[in-house]
Each structure stands twice: as structure tokens, then as C-alpha cells.
N, C-alpha and C positions, 0 to 999 in steps of 0.2 A: 503494499500499499504506499510506503514512503517513496516519494520521488527523489531521485538522485539529481543534484544540480550539476550540469556540465557547462563549460565555457564556450562550447561550440554548438551549433545547431545544423540541421540538414540544410544544404544550400549555401552555407557559408564558404568563403574562399580561405583556405588555410595553407600554411607552409610547414613542412616537416622539419623540425629543429634538431632532432637527434635520432640515432639508430642508423641502420643500413641505408635508408632512403632520404638522409638529410639533404636539404637543399631543394628537394622537389616540392611542387605545390599543386594544388587542384581544388576542386569543389567537393564538398562532403556529400556522399550519396546516402549514407545511413549512420546513425548513432545507436550504439548498444550500451546504455548507461549501467546496467547491472554488471556487464563484463568489463566496463571501462574501455571500450574499443570504438573505433570508427572506420568507416570505409571511405577512402579518399580516391577520387577519380584519377586513374593513370598511375597510382602508387601501389607497389607490392602486387605486381601481376603474377598470378599463380595459374598453373595448368591443371585443369580437372578432367579426368577421364570419364567419358559418359558411355554407358553400355548401349547395345543396340536397342532401338525402339522404333515406333512408327515414324517419329520425327527424324531420327538419325538411323537409317537402315544399316549403315556399315559402322556405327559407333562414331565417336568424335573426341578430339581433345579440345576442350573449351578453355579459353583464357579469360579470367576475370580478376577483379581486385580482391585482395585479402585484407583482413582487418589489421590495424596497428593500434598501439596504445594511445589513449587520448592525451596523455601527458607529453607525447612526442610531437604534438601539433600546436601551432601558434596561429591565432586568428589574424587575418590580414584585412579582410573586407566582409561586411555584413550588409546584405540588401543593396549592394552597389556602392556603399559608402565606406571609405577606409576607417579603421578603428583608430581611436585616439592615440594608442601606443605607437602605431605605425606612422601616424601623422607627425608626432613629436620627433620621431627618429629621422623622418625625412627633412623636417625643418632643421634639425641639428646638423645633418649632412650638408644642407644648403649653406649654413653659417660657416662651416669649416672650409668650404670651397672658396 
């Protein structure tokens, strides 16, 4: 019954800040608060073997995104608007130049 609070939502634009996929960014496709995991578009592509079915008569190896831990992502943009932390960092970079 308790809702777990997450710093990101579905549809947000995030950047991966640690782990094997550090530096990559993308849109959040799904959030799993109980497992503390998120699916990020184009990050951690895994191959899943599918058995024969009517849709795939000869079977298939499908590529899809795998989940990564929620603490490894940083929010960049929500609803098309940059987040304050990202804005202040951009301003600081302009001052240094």
C-alpha cells in the first residue's frame, strides 16, 4: 500500500551517471519502484531468445532494454523543461568560458 517516492518518472529524459553505461542518456520507458529499477531507452540492450510461435514460426532473438538501478540515473529534463540542477550547471559553465 505504501508508495515509494522516486526522483524520476516515465517520460523523463535522464543521463546514466555510473555503471557500465555511464554517459549514455535517453527517455524513461518504465519505472519499477519496488525493485528500484528503471528502463531507459537505448541503454543496456539485452538479447532475449524467443521460442517458436505463430508470430515467430522459426523463433527469434529479440533485442530490448534491460533495467538499471534508479540511483544510477540523473534527471536532465522533465516535460521538455530542463531541471534546475542542470540549468545551474549550464550557467556555471558559461561563466567559466
